[in-house]
N, C-alpha and C positions, 0 to 999 in steps of 0.2 A: 371466415372473418372478414369484415369489410376493410377497405383501405383506411377509412377513418379510424377504425379500431387499431389497425397496425401502426398508424401514425401516432396515436395516443400511447400505445406500448412502447414505441420507440422513444418518444419524449420522456416517458417514465423511466426507461432504461438509461437514457443520457443522464437525467437527474440523479438517479441511483448511483451511477458510476462516478459522478462528480462528487455526490455526498460521501460515497465510499472512499474517495481520494482524500477528502478533507478529514474524515475520521482516521483514516490511515496515517496521515501527516501528523495528526495530534498525538496518535499512538506512538509514532516514531520519535516525536519530540519528547514525549514522557519517558520513553525507553532509553534515549540518549542521556537524559539527565540522571536517571537511575543508574545506568551503565557507569557514567563518570563517578558517581559516588561509590559505587562497588569497586571500581578500579583503584580509587584512592584508598579505600579501606584494606584491599587485599594486596596493596603494592608490595612488591618483594616476595610474596609467597610462592613457593615452589610445590605446594601440595597438589596432588594429582586432581582433585576435584576442582581446585581453582584453575588449574591448567585447562581442565576440560571445559569449565565454565568460560574462560576467555576464548577458547576455540569456538564454543557455541555462539557467543556473542559475535565473534567476527563473521561466522557464517551467516547469522542473521543480518548483520549489517550489509553483507554482500547482496542480500536479496532486496534491499530497500529500493534501489532504483529501478530494477526489473519489475518490481511490483508497482511502482508508480507509473512506469510506462504501460503496464497492463491496463490499469485504471483509465489512463488517458487514451489509450488506442481503442478501448471498448467505446468510450464516449464519441471519439472521432468517426470510428466506423458506423456507429448507429446514426450519427448526425448525417454522414455522407448518405446513407441509405434513405434517411428521411428526406434529404434534399432531392434525391433521385426520384422519390415518389411524387414529389410536387407539392 
């Protein structure tokens, strides 16, 4: 593979990571809105399934920032490598 092709691949990877981050952020926004509705509807419920759902939502929420950082880190590392190639 030529250096030119590597550079093109890196540019494509950077754009894919940035686009992935935008799509992810939209999905997070949609999920947060839906979660708020669910929380309001299920307020006060002690049913085991509701408790399990709340725990799953909390676990998913905890992964949002690490996932954002992964997208950003991917784009940054690819951009750094692209810069080094000249």
